[in-house]
N, C-alpha and C positions, 0 to 999 in steps of 0.2 A: 694553526689550527685549522683540523682539514673539514672544508665545507662538506655541509647536509649534501646528500644528492638530489639532484632535482630529477621530479618525477612529474612526466606528462599526463594531460587529463583532458576531459571534455567537460561543457556545460550545458547542460540538456535541460528541458523542461515538457511536463506532459500537461497542457492546462494550469500552468504555473506552478505546479508542483516541481520545486526545482532539483537536480541531480549533479553532484560531481561524480564522473566516472572514468574510471583507471583501469587500464590493462594491464592487468597482472599475469597475462600470458607470455608477452615477449619482454615484460619489465619485470620481474618476480618481486612480489610486495606482499608481507606480512603487515599489515595495516593493525597496528594497536590502537584501543581507546583513545588514547591520547591523542593520537595523529589523527582520529575520526574527528575529535572535539575540534581541534584546530582547524582543520580542512573546514568544515560546517559552521564555523565562526563567521558570521558576516562582519564583525569589525577587523579582526585579528588573523581571517584566512581569508577561503575564499565566498563560502557563503551558500547557505545550501539545506534543503530538507532532509537530503540523505546522501551519504556517500554511498557510490555502486561499486563493487570490484569485481572484474571478469575475470574467472580463474579459470584452468582447467579441469575438466569435469575428474570426480573420484568415482565414478560409476558409467560402465559401458555403454548406458543406452541414455543418455545425456550429451548433449554438444556441450554445454558450458557449465561450470558451476557461477551460480550468482550470489552474491554475498551484498547485505543492506547493512549500514551502520547509519543509527540516529544519530542526532546532534550532542546528544548526552554519553555516543560513546555505546551503547548497547549496540546489541546485534539483533535486527529483525528477522523476522521468518519470510514474510511475503510482501509484495509491493507492487501491484498492478501498473500504475503509471510510472514506475522504475522498469519495469518488465519491458514495455514496449522501446522506449529510451535504449535501454539494452540492446535490442534487435537491431534499432536503428545504429547504435555504435558499433556494434562487432561488423555490420555489413560495412561501414561507412569507413571503419579503420582496415578492412580487409582480412579480417579473421577467419571469415568464412564468405563462401558464396550462397550458403543454403537460405532460402527468403522463408522456411518453415524449420522452427529451432524445439529443442526440448532442452530446458533449461531445471537445472538441481539447485534448489534452495532448501533453506532449514525448514521449510514447509512443506516439502514433497518436491515431484517433478511438475514443471509447468510447461504447457507447450503454445509456442507462440508463432504467428505468422506475417509478413509486411503484406497488407494488403495491395494499396498504390501510394505512391507520393511518400505522405509521411503517415499514413494511417495503419495501424497495427492492431491486431487482434491477439490477445493471450487468452488460452483455456486456464481460467482458476482454480479449477478443482471444484469437486463436491462440498456442497456446505453442508456443516451439520451444528444440529441445534441441541448437540446433547453437551449438558453442563460439564460434564469432566473433559470434554476436547476442547475447552476454551482455555482455559480451565474457570468453571465459577461455581461457587458453592453453592449448593443448594442439595434440599433433602430428594426430590424428583425431578424430573424433567417436566417442562410445560412450555403451554406457549409465551407467555408470559412473566414475569414475574415482579415482586415488588419489594426496593430496595432503597432502607433509610440512609438517607444522607443529609448531613446539615441540618439536622431540625425538621425535614420534609420527607417525604414517601414517594417516589418515582416509579413511574413503569415502563420496564423494557424488555425488550429481546436480547438474547445472546445466541451468536452466531461464529463460529470459527470457519474462517475461510485458509486455513492453514495457519494463520495469524487470529488474533482473540478482537471480537468486536461486541460491543453492547450497540443494540437501537431505539431510540427515543422518539416515539411520535409527536409532535408539537405542529400545534395549529399554525403557527407562522414562524419560518425558520429564520427570518430577517432579524425578530425578536427575542428568538430561543438564548437562553440565558448558557452560551456555548461555553465561554469562557469559564463561569463561576463551576456549573456543573461536568465539566469537562474534566477541567482540571482534581476536582475530588473524584468523581467517579473512576479517572485514569488508575488512582492507586486507593481503592476501594479494598477492603481488605477482603470482600467475596470476589475478588479477582487476585487470584495468586500471583500471577504473572503480568498483573497490570491489562489494560485494556484500552481499545481504540473506541472511541464512543461519536455516535453518530446520530445528528440531529433532521429528521424526515420530516418533511411535508409532503403530503400525499394530493396533485393535482387532480389527476384522474388517473384510471387505471394503467394507462401507458406514460406518466410522467410523472415525478418526483422532484424538489427540492431540495437540496443536503449539504451540510457542512458538518466537518468531520474534524474532531479534536484528538489528532495522533498520540498514541503513545510514544513518550520520548522527544516528542517534535514540539506539541501545539497544535492548533488549528492552523491546517493547510490550505491551500484555494483550490487544491482536489486530493483525494484518495480512492485509486482504483481499487482496492479489494474494501474499502468501506463502502461503496456503491454497489458491490457487488452483492457485500451482506445487507445492505439494506434494500435491496431490491429481493432478496431471500426471503429476510424477515416480511416483508409486504406481501409477498407472494404467499408465506406460511398463513399471512391470516386473512386470508383473500381477496385481498386489496386492489392486487396487481396482475398484469396480463403477463404473457410469456415475453415480451419484448417491451423494453422501457427507456425512456428518453430522461436520463439524470443531470440536473442542471445543479451545477456547481459553482462556488463563484469565480472560480476561473474559466470555466466553459462547460461543456456538453461532452459526457459518457453515451457510449449504446451499451446496455446490457440485453442479454438474453439468456434466459435460463428457462430449458424447458420443464424440469420439474424435479420432483426426491430422486436423488440417484443419479443425477444427471450432472455435468460440467456445468459453470457458469462461463457464461461466452462474454468479456469486457473488449469493446472496441473503442479507439479514439487516437488521438494524434500523438506524436513525437517531434519533439522540433529541438534541431542543434540552434545553440546560442554563440558560443565561441570556442577556441583552443586555446591551451596555455600551460605552464609550466609551476610547479610548487616545489619548494625546498623544505624536505621534511627530516 
């Protein structure tokens, strides 16, 4: 019986949001949903919040194609913490010498650059509050929406960062019902493609606390696109300044958003953990 081929990978994390990153440039790989689920499984595989695949670009204006697989095998459009790790990975592996890159994602092009050491800045794109861009079912666009869930009505904002986000303002993020409401809202009928759910506590105009229940994953220690969506939502309501420190369970991210029509900039660390191989 022929043994399955061993695939090399790197384990990395951005503030505890952990990834298995695979070079599919030098070792071509067409990752199936079943293989992604195996890799992400913390008991029978390697274990991670997302599996990231590095591929050659399909368009001339990008340096790499950046693919993101959730633990349930579905493919995501965007991941800010993963993008930072992606940049470190391709540089560490010698796949490029460029410290400023353009990455092709399902959610569009993303610009990223290595600052110094482990710090990477990602241009996450222009946030959209249009319900159709999320998508979110609503009769018309509004700054906030009321959604009936599990016998109660919650108020939330919707933001697309290339991937879908709902943001709820809470008094105390530590006691917020992240698991219960996050699970229910992720698959709510008004979000046809499901949604990432952020619970935001505003400390002052330059600082927030945030927990995120990620689509297809559950609550993670950090969510880069969720941090961008939360700041954009807070700015839309006039609560936040142009530069905001976001405190997540896994650490801190710096978000800069000048305002409508401009890209959100995300800065934070990317940490290498170990190298390994897995038979697929």
